[in-house]
C-alpha positions as a printed NumPy array, in Angstrom:
array([[166.396, 143.305, 143.304],
       [163.087, 142.798, 145.058],
       [161.272, 145.205, 147.356],
       [160.251, 143.556, 150.616],
       [157.944, 145.379, 153.049],
       [158.287, 144.462, 156.731],
       [156.387, 146.372, 159.438],
       [155.796, 149.19 , 156.974],
       [159.502, 149.462, 156.16 ],
       [160.726, 148.702, 152.631],
       [164.069, 147.067, 151.907],
       [165.785, 145.82 , 148.761],
       [167.027, 142.221, 148.522],
       [168.858, 140.525, 145.631],
       [167.574, 137.501, 143.764],
       [168.413, 134.288, 145.645],
       [167.82 , 135.729, 149.117],
       [166.025, 133.24 , 151.377],
       [163.408, 134.249, 153.909],
       [165.754, 132.845, 156.557],
       [168.343, 135.421, 155.481],
       [165.798, 138.17 , 156.104],
       [164.627, 136.648, 159.389],
       [168.181, 136.789, 160.768],
       [168.027, 140.584, 160.536],
       [164.859, 140.755, 162.64 ],
       [165.122, 137.779, 165.022],
       [166.595, 139.885, 167.849],
       [163.396, 141.943, 167.88 ],
       [161.408, 138.827, 168.828],
       [161.546, 136.972, 172.129],
       [160.785, 133.617, 170.474],
       [162.226, 131.866, 167.424],
       [160.686, 132.846, 164.083],
       [159.536, 129.602, 162.437],
       [157.694, 130.596, 159.231],
       [156.73 , 133.747, 157.355],
       [153.607, 135.032, 155.668],
       [154.342, 136.261, 152.14 ],
       [151.567, 138.3  , 150.527],
       [149.01 , 136.42 , 152.595],
       [150.494, 132.904, 152.146],
       [152.544, 130.916, 154.663],
       [156.043, 130.114, 153.399],
       [158.911, 128.082, 154.866],
       [162.115, 129.954, 155.658],
       [164.253, 128.019, 153.16 ],
       [162.142, 129.411, 150.29 ],
       [163.618, 132.274, 148.257],
       [162.261, 135.744, 147.558],
       [160.92 , 135.696, 144.009],
       [158.918, 138.92 , 143.781],
       [158.103, 142.151, 145.559],
       [156.226, 141.202, 148.689],
       [155.047, 142.025, 152.202],
       [156.366, 139.804, 155.014],
       [154.976, 138.96 , 158.41 ],
       [156.754, 136.692, 160.899],
       [155.305, 133.812, 162.945],
       [157.195, 132.54 , 166.   ],
       [156.902, 129.421, 168.127],
       [154.341, 131.333, 170.209],
       [152.013, 131.352, 167.193],
       [149.979, 128.279, 166.358],
       [151.392, 127.793, 162.86 ],
       [154.941, 128.295, 164.129],
       [154.548, 125.915, 167.054],
       [153.082, 123.159, 164.883],
       [156.023, 123.593, 162.505],
       [158.397, 122.942, 165.424],
       [156.497, 119.834, 166.552],
       [156.462, 118.475, 163.   ],
       [160.176, 119.077, 162.527],
       [161.011, 117.501, 165.91 ],
       [158.959, 114.44 , 164.982],
       [160.899, 113.958, 161.747],
       [164.15 , 114.434, 163.663],
       [163.097, 111.666, 166.09 ],
       [162.223, 109.303, 163.236],
       [165.439, 110.132, 161.365],
       [167.323, 109.159, 164.537],
       [165.453, 105.838, 164.669],
       [166.289, 105.385, 160.974],
       [170.   , 105.927, 161.669],
       [170.096, 103.574, 164.669],
       [167.655, 100.794, 163.743],
       [167.084, 101.141, 159.995],
       [164.365, 102.19 , 157.587],
       [161.806,  99.489, 158.452],
       [161.919, 100.42 , 162.134],
       [161.439, 104.121, 161.36 ],
       [158.539, 103.554, 158.978],
       [156.75 , 101.273, 161.454],
       [157.002, 103.701, 164.368],
       [153.563, 105.193, 164.945],
       [153.089, 108.714, 166.295],
       [149.931, 107.935, 168.223],
       [148.765, 110.784, 170.455],
       [149.821, 113.569, 172.795],
       [149.697, 113.501, 176.578],
       [150.374, 116.958, 177.95 ],
       [153.497, 118.214, 176.184],
       [154.614, 114.694, 175.245],
       [154.088, 112.875, 171.946],
       [153.705, 109.12 , 172.439],
       [155.538, 107.182, 169.723],
       [155.017, 103.426, 169.544],
       [157.797, 101.403, 167.836],
       [155.407,  98.49 , 167.279],
       [157.916,  95.957, 168.639],
       [160.48 ,  96.819, 165.962],
       [163.051,  97.293, 168.734],
       [163.193,  97.4  , 172.531],
       [161.784, 100.621, 173.943],
       [163.675, 100.957, 177.21 ],
       [165.537, 103.805, 178.966],
       [168.818, 102.97 , 177.216],
       [167.158, 103.113, 173.787],
       [165.489, 106.403, 174.662],
       [168.865, 107.837, 175.65 ],
       [170.443, 106.625, 172.385],
       [167.696, 108.217, 170.294],
       [167.995, 111.478, 172.211],
       [171.765, 111.472, 171.75 ],
       [171.401, 110.949, 168.011],
       [168.783, 113.711, 167.814],
       [171.212, 116.048, 169.575],
       [173.977, 115.153, 167.102],
       [171.683, 115.774, 164.121],
       [170.526, 119.067, 165.615],
       [174.11 , 120.26 , 166.025],
       [174.864, 119.355, 162.391],
       [172.123, 121.74 , 161.182],
       [171.038, 119.412, 158.375],
       [168.526, 121.073, 156.013],
       [164.997, 119.735, 155.694],
       [164.941, 119.219, 151.924],
       [161.525, 119.644, 150.327],
       [160.679, 118.396, 146.861],
       [157.419, 118.226, 144.944],
       [156.976, 114.836, 143.256],
       [154.408, 114.049, 140.552],
       [151.799, 111.793, 142.124],
       [152.898, 108.659, 140.231],
       [156.53 , 109.211, 141.214],
       [155.535, 109.828, 144.831],
       [153.532, 106.599, 144.929],
       [156.528, 104.709, 143.557],
       [158.753, 106.296, 146.21 ],
       [156.283, 105.281, 148.914],
       [156.354, 101.685, 147.654],
       [160.166, 101.596, 147.474],
       [160.494, 102.771, 151.067],
       [157.746, 100.597, 152.528],
       [155.347, 103.467, 153.237],
       [152.179, 101.458, 152.673],
       [150.122, 103.834, 154.812],
       [151.093, 106.798, 152.627],
       [150.617, 104.847, 149.427],
       [147.078, 104.034, 150.531],
       [146.43 , 107.618, 151.672],
       [147.452, 109.208, 148.368],
       [145.537, 106.723, 146.285],
       [142.518, 108.859, 147.183],
       [144.075, 112.292, 146.607],
       [143.228, 114.391, 143.553],
       [146.461, 116.412, 143.737],
       [148.939, 116.238, 140.868],
       [151.964, 116.669, 143.131],
       [153.057, 115.584, 146.609],
       [155.598, 117.414, 148.79 ],
       [158.09 , 115.009, 150.361],
       [160.806, 115.943, 152.85 ],
       [164.264, 114.411, 153.115],
       [166.882, 114.38 , 155.871],
       [170.121, 112.821, 154.608],
       [168.496, 109.895, 152.819],
       [165.475, 109.553, 155.091],
       [162.261, 110.362, 153.186],
       [158.882, 111.117, 154.735],
       [155.637, 112.965, 154.112],
       [154.275, 115.534, 156.543],
       [151.022, 117.432, 156.646],
       [152.29 , 120.996, 157.059],
       [155.443, 123.101, 157.087],
       [159.012, 122.391, 158.254],
       [161.804, 124.444, 159.786],
       [164.861, 125.27 , 157.617],
       [167.263, 122.829, 159.274],
       [167.682, 120.54 , 162.269],
       [169.526, 123.214, 164.248],
       [166.204, 124.917, 164.91 ],
       [165.06 , 121.807, 166.832],
       [167.22 , 122.296, 169.913],
       [164.72 , 121.796, 172.741],
       [163.463, 118.255, 173.354],
       [163.729, 115.22 , 175.582],
       [163.044, 111.531, 175.017],
       [161.962, 109.136, 177.762],
       [160.778, 105.538, 177.63 ],
       [157.112, 105.156, 178.516],
       [154.866, 102.094, 178.492],
       [155.673, 100.201, 175.269],
       [157.207, 103.19 , 173.515],
       [158.583, 106.685, 174.016],
       [157.463, 110.139, 174.984],
       [158.985, 112.838, 172.811],
       [158.86 , 115.822, 175.166],
       [158.737, 119.278, 173.578],
       [158.211, 122.865, 174.725],
       [154.643, 124.125, 174.887],
       [153.275, 126.944, 172.765],
       [152.718, 128.924, 175.947],
       [156.354, 128.465, 176.989],
       [158.451, 127.602, 173.905],
       [161.824, 128.279, 175.563],
       [162.108, 125.194, 177.796],
       [161.042, 121.565, 178.117],
       [159.23 , 120.753, 181.344],
       [159.532, 117.32 , 183.028],
       [156.873, 114.839, 181.96 ],
       [153.671, 114.999, 184.012],
       [152.078, 111.598, 184.521],
       [148.485, 111.344, 183.26 ],
       [147.98 , 107.612, 183.381],
       [144.194, 107.518, 183.147],
       [144.244, 109.683, 180.032],
       [147.054, 107.628, 178.517],
       [145.238, 104.344, 179.14 ],
       [142.046, 105.727, 177.564],
       [143.97 , 106.883, 174.488],
       [145.842, 103.586, 174.242],
       [142.64 , 101.579, 174.561],
       [141.073, 103.565, 171.698],
       [144.176, 103.094, 169.521],
       [144.191,  99.352, 170.151],
       [140.488,  99.069, 169.303],
       [141.067, 100.977, 166.05 ],
       [143.891,  98.546, 165.214],
       [141.601,  95.563, 165.815],
       [139.039,  97.101, 163.481],
       [141.693,  97.736, 160.807],
       [140.967, 101.477, 160.882],
       [144.134, 103.153, 162.089],
       [144.65 , 105.604, 159.211],
       [142.593, 107.769, 156.888],
       [143.634, 105.591, 153.942],
       [142.08 , 102.556, 155.645],
       [138.918, 104.547, 156.383],
       [138.669, 105.632, 152.749],
       [139.121, 102.007, 151.697],
       [136.198, 101.041, 153.93 ],
       [134.044, 103.807, 152.448],
       [134.815, 102.653, 148.911],
       [134.019,  99.032, 149.744],
       [130.534, 100.046, 150.958],
       [131.1  ,  98.436, 154.384],
       [131.198, 101.633, 156.433],
       [127.535, 101.397, 157.498],
       [128.291,  98.198, 159.363],
       [131.404,  99.791, 160.883],
       [129.32 , 102.725, 162.109],
       [126.992, 100.341, 163.938],
       [129.932,  98.416, 165.385],
       [131.518, 101.548, 166.862],
       [128.214, 102.882, 168.143],
       [127.693,  99.517, 169.851],
       [131.194,  99.733, 171.349],
       [130.437, 103.168, 172.771],
       [127.129, 101.948, 174.162],
       [128.924,  99.022, 175.807],
       [131.336, 101.381, 177.54 ],
       [128.536, 103.685, 178.673],
       [126.776, 100.627, 180.084],
       [129.913,  99.618, 181.984],
       [130.147, 103.076, 183.531],
       [126.478, 102.866, 184.558],
       [127.062,  99.461, 186.183],
       [130.068, 100.822, 188.068],
       [128.005, 103.748, 189.348],
       [125.179, 101.531, 190.568],
       [127.621,  98.994, 191.971],
       [129.109, 101.57 , 194.319],
       [125.792, 101.834, 196.125],
       [125.932, 105.344, 197.589],
       [126.317, 107.473, 194.444],
       [123.812, 110.313, 194.241],
       [125.755, 112.846, 192.154],
       [127.301, 112.084, 188.788],
       [129.66 , 114.925, 187.854],
       [130.406, 115.12 , 184.126],
       [133.042, 117.452, 182.682],
       [135.027, 117.737, 179.497],
       [136.345, 120.259, 176.983],
       [134.214, 122.028, 174.394],
       [132.384, 119.873, 171.845],
       [133.074, 116.606, 173.63 ],
       [129.464, 115.484, 173.294],
       [128.606, 115.89 , 176.968],
       [124.892, 116.395, 176.316],
       [124.405, 113.241, 174.237],
       [126.593, 111.254, 176.611],
       [124.522, 112.401, 179.603],
       [121.318, 111.28 , 177.903],
       [122.737, 107.906, 176.931],
       [124.156, 107.348, 180.407],
       [120.77 , 108.226, 181.885],
       [119.1  , 105.6  , 179.71 ],
       [121.588, 102.97 , 180.883],
       [120.971, 103.954, 184.501],
       [117.24 , 103.542, 183.964],
       [117.779,  99.971, 182.77 ],
       [119.467,  99.325, 186.116],
       [116.534, 100.67 , 188.112],
       [117.792, 104.184, 188.763],
       [115.975, 107.455, 188.063],
       [118.422, 110.077, 186.768],
       [117.719, 113.814, 186.831],
       [119.828, 116.28 , 184.818],
       [121.223, 119.447, 186.413],
       [123.38 , 122.029, 184.652],
       [126.052, 123.773, 186.685],
       [125.438, 126.774, 184.442],
       [122.183, 127.356, 186.322],
       [124.341, 128.297, 189.3  ],
       [126.099, 131.159, 187.533],
       [126.353, 134.242, 189.722],
       [124.388, 137.25 , 188.487],
       [126.045, 139.072, 185.6  ],
       [127.077, 142.077, 187.698],
       [129.023, 139.713, 189.991],
       [130.757, 137.794, 187.207],
       [134.575, 138.137, 187.302],
       [136.339, 139.72 , 184.358],
       [139.466, 138.521, 182.572],
       [142.655, 140.441, 181.772],
       [140.908, 142.083, 178.794],
       [137.977, 143.301, 180.871],
       [135.557, 140.755, 179.39 ],
       [133.283, 138.566, 181.491],
       [135.05 , 135.352, 182.456],
       [132.267, 132.776, 182.507],
       [134.708, 129.86 , 182.633],
       [136.425, 130.523, 185.968],
       [135.14 , 128.777, 189.092],
       [134.261, 132.147, 190.656],
       [131.583, 132.588, 187.97 ],
       [129.663, 129.799, 189.756],
       [127.865, 130.307, 193.055],
       [129.669, 127.344, 194.595],
       [128.359, 128.046, 198.077],
       [124.699, 127.934, 196.963],
       [125.311, 124.824, 194.869],
       [126.789, 122.972, 197.838],
       [124.004, 124.072, 200.163],
       [121.366, 122.846, 197.699],
       [123.095, 119.515, 197.025],
       [123.675, 118.883, 200.737],
       [119.979, 119.452, 201.46 ],
       [119.013, 117.109, 198.617],
       [121.347, 114.448, 200.002],
       [119.633, 114.846, 203.377],
       [116.268, 114.097, 201.734],
       [114.933, 117.652, 201.764],
       [112.787, 119.192, 199.033],
       [114.4  , 122.248, 197.453],
       [113.769, 124.676, 194.632],
       [116.47 , 124.613, 191.938],
       [117.452, 127.755, 190.04 ],
       [117.406, 128.427, 186.313],
       [119.868, 130.911, 184.87 ],
       [118.403, 133.469, 182.476],
       [121.198, 134.186, 179.999],
       [119.293, 137.126, 178.507],
       [118.897, 139.027, 181.776],
       [122.067, 137.657, 183.349],
       [120.253, 136.639, 186.533],
       [119.327, 133.471, 188.378],
       [115.61 , 132.826, 188.578],
       [113.392, 130.513, 190.623],
       [110.402, 129.274, 188.641],
       [108.987, 126.461, 190.776],
       [111.539, 123.809, 189.752],
       [111.371, 121.666, 192.895],
       [113.409, 118.517, 193.504],
       [113.549, 115.842, 196.195],
       [115.66 , 112.704, 195.912],
       [114.094, 109.297, 196.376],
       [115.955, 106.074, 197.087],
       [116.704, 105.397, 193.393],
       [117.155, 108.991, 192.235],
       [120.537, 110.184, 190.917],
       [121.483, 113.693, 189.795],
       [123.451, 113.898, 186.531],
       [125.371, 117.18 , 186.794],
       [127.111, 118.61 , 183.74 ],
       [129.54 , 121.524, 183.81 ],
       [133.154, 122.385, 183.1  ],
       [134.037, 122.468, 186.815],
       [132.492, 119.093, 187.639],
       [135.834, 117.392, 188.326],
       [137.175, 120.164, 190.532],
       [136.794, 119.117, 194.169],
       [136.207, 122.767, 195.121],
       [132.937, 122.664, 193.192],
       [131.405, 120.004, 195.447],
       [133.485, 120.414, 198.591],
       [130.635, 119.697, 201.037],
       [129.483, 116.416, 199.465],
       [130.862, 113.083, 200.762],
       [133.249, 111.444, 198.307],
       [131.278, 108.202, 198.19 ],
       [128.183, 110.137, 197.043],
       [129.992, 111.438, 193.927],
       [131.068, 109.767, 190.695],
       [133.191, 111.876, 188.367],
       [133.366, 111.322, 184.608],
       [135.777, 112.975, 182.193],
       [134.649, 112.986, 178.561],
       [136.564, 114.145, 175.516],
       [136.79 , 113.467, 171.785],
       [140.161, 111.683, 171.729],
       [140.742, 111.046, 168.042],
       [142.334, 107.614, 167.496],
       [142.659, 107.626, 163.708],
       [145.825, 109.026, 162.093],
       [146.355, 110.602, 158.682],
       [149.182, 108.072, 158.355],
       [151.674, 106.453, 160.736],
       [153.66 , 109.666, 161.272],
       [150.925, 112.309, 160.979],
       [148.522, 112.163, 163.88 ],
       [145.256, 114.081, 164.082],
       [145.189, 116.43 , 167.097],
       [142.09 , 115.949, 169.228],
       [141.599, 119.72 , 169.156],
       [141.059, 119.639, 165.371],
       [138.181, 117.206, 165.701],
       [136.563, 119.247, 168.458],
       [137.031, 122.522, 166.571],
       [135.301, 121.086, 163.497],
       [132.5  , 119.665, 165.656],
       [131.925, 123.055, 167.273],
       [132.112, 124.912, 163.971],
       [129.359, 122.788, 162.454],
       [127.164, 122.98 , 165.562],
       [127.649, 126.742, 165.985],
       [126.556, 127.324, 162.403],
       [123.534, 125.048, 162.772],
       [122.248, 126.113, 166.2  ],
       [123.621, 129.607, 166.839],
       [123.931, 131.124, 163.391],
       [127.653, 131.715, 164.016],
       [129.98 , 131.479, 161.03 ],
       [133.221, 129.506, 160.965],
       [135.285, 132.657, 161.232],
       [133.723, 133.478, 164.604],
       [134.251, 129.926, 165.886],
       [137.931, 129.973, 164.909],
       [138.339, 133.457, 166.405],
       [136.954, 132.287, 169.77 ],
       [138.831, 128.973, 169.826],
       [142.03 , 130.21 , 171.563],
       [139.923, 131.645, 174.398],
       [137.99 , 128.371, 174.661],
       [141.234, 126.398, 174.754],
       [142.672, 128.688, 177.436],
       [139.627, 128.031, 179.622],
       [140.034, 124.276, 179.15 ],
       [143.714, 124.398, 180.079],
       [142.895, 126.276, 183.281],
       [139.642, 124.673, 184.414],
       [139.311, 121.162, 182.972],
       [142.58 , 119.46 , 182.04 ],
       [144.244, 119.918, 185.466],
       [141.473, 117.825, 187.05 ],
       [140.979, 115.079, 184.442],
       [143.016, 112.495, 186.373],
       [140.612, 112.86 , 189.328],
       [137.815, 111.253, 187.311],
       [136.431, 107.858, 188.298],
       [135.895, 107.07 , 184.623],
       [137.01 , 108.478, 181.275],
       [134.953, 108.251, 178.121],
       [136.227, 108.819, 174.592],
       [133.421, 110.286, 172.49 ],
       [135.395, 110.395, 169.226],
       [134.117, 108.239, 166.38 ],
       [136.529, 106.872, 163.788],
       [134.182, 107.755, 160.933],
       [132.966, 111.171, 162.108],
       [135.383, 113.443, 160.214],
       [134.216, 111.901, 156.936],
       [130.677, 112.953, 157.922],
       [131.585, 116.375, 159.331],
       [133.547, 117.146, 156.144],
       [130.237, 117.56 , 154.243],
       [129.149, 120.338, 156.6  ],
       [132.453, 122.009, 157.465],
       [133.951, 122.585, 154.031],
       [131.3  , 125.046, 152.882],
       [131.674, 126.987, 156.146],
       [135.459, 127.176, 155.831],
       [135.362, 128.308, 152.204],
       [133.366, 131.36 , 153.344],
       [136.338, 132.811, 155.242],
       [137.917, 135.446, 152.967],
       [141.582, 135.81 , 152.196],
       [143.05 , 138.505, 154.387],
       [141.015, 137.553, 157.437],
       [143.057, 136.56 , 160.507],
       [141.288, 133.185, 160.476],
       [142.078, 132.507, 156.81 ],
       [145.259, 130.456, 157.381],
       [143.544, 128.193, 159.883],
       [140.619, 127.748, 157.487],
       [142.981, 126.741, 154.66 ],
       [144.789, 124.302, 156.951],
       [141.522, 122.64 , 157.948],
       [140.359, 122.47 , 154.331],
       [143.592, 120.733, 153.351],
       [143.135, 118.369, 156.285],
       [139.55 , 117.49 , 155.305],
       [140.696, 116.866, 151.744],
       [142.31 , 113.62 , 152.923],
       [138.858, 112.188, 153.709],
       [136.231, 110.842, 151.359],
       [132.861, 112.274, 152.351],
       [130.09 , 110.237, 153.95 ],
       [126.404, 111.124, 154.254],
       [124.966, 111.51 , 157.738],
       [121.864, 109.532, 156.788],
       [123.222, 106.248, 158.1  ],
       [123.997, 107.616, 161.583],
       [121.823, 106.337, 164.445],
       [119.635, 109.063, 165.921],
       [121.347, 108.721, 169.322],
       [124.885, 109.013, 167.913],
       [127.094, 111.59 , 169.586],
       [127.943, 112.816, 166.089],
       [124.263, 113.826, 165.719],
       [124.757, 116.429, 168.435],
       [126.835, 118.376, 165.923],
       [125.467, 117.585, 162.467],
       [121.81 , 117.503, 163.568],
       [119.064, 114.906, 163.71 ],
       [119.624, 113.767, 167.299],
       [116.759, 112.145, 169.156],
       [117.968, 114.028, 172.23 ],
       [117.531, 117.721, 172.918],
       [121.132, 118.415, 171.892]])
């Protein structure tokens, strides 16, 4: 018998008891499905058995680790359904490319026709498998045996990935003869994956799943075509470069050809920035460039590089930060916890901003404010501005895409740009890299370098940052005139050198420990690259240091 402590209560369980057996006793106390458990500080899957005295804590689909476990399990269920209908080659060649809202875009790579009828057949098979409650079987293979299994089943992407791993063993999951590798945990059986939808979209499918905020239902798909096209364009460019997976990136690092690849991608980004600048100038009447994007998107570096391109076209850009229009601290709204909410639109003096911009558009000379973050007040220190014929204001702020921010300005005088780090490289064909992971690592490294904040603090604040993005940025991204992807295929190999030491500092027992361990495991897939070969104007420099801009 083993003593298991749950919520301060001790119970005795016989040898052979699974964590799922214990969860069944407590599930009714939780509104959402329990997905994984923490056992003496370590995350464990529910099909594991109690093997010692321990303390348990439950994680549901409302928790990050639980939600990701659901998404991972649903993805394998989708691919198992493809395997059953179209065969192993079709399943292995499907690529889980990126997320759009609550949908995962899966590209079959022309292995079969991706129409509405096919989507319905896959969904039907997923439903059948879910009702059968087939266990996700997990087995640890010695590395050599795993590599042989990868070769036998045509998993060239995984074979290449694990050629660079130092681990002795690899965990591989099986669903009734379908084998696959996944970066993270799985649910006990397919019956847990009971909420999903599959629709045909573009050349592939959208696997629609519940959100972490509302894990009890699947909402209809919300079209975000501009975002999708930007993500697809980045994925296609990565394919042309032969850099779709981490294994291919590691190959390039080992062959000593990455320096050239860095220059090629930097040139590609510069080309796209130049195209945006030409579009702005070509419209004729643009006086206000509104730039917005989520945290750590590289907005500062992008603004500088766009300004340089505008100068080559005869324009004179002037930067303005929306933050300088913050209301005084005593007028700042508070959130549900009583803390200042600096990310809501009401934290900005929108009325004053519109009055100032309207006067500038009329050719008047005005004095612009500067916000003093120490005193929490707006100040006027003789910063005067008057727009000439070729002058353009480059305005950066999280509310830049929201029409309420610039309600008084004529539409033809504004050009809106959405920027984000939309990671296009995958771990392998079936394990995508969430864009939020790349941005979190960017911010962690920059916070440590410029603000003296440790990784634990950055991780602690991240849910609040993400909440602000969901409320104030993402709903307006489709209103942008242009979208720019600031992610660099090589950047995680560079950021790894800075982030690992920060993550190792987070102690076991801290609330942020599990996330730190997950990110460390993630970074372990990459071979490290020195930042020395990065151009001084690279967006990556904004985070690792050495930028020629004030970033």
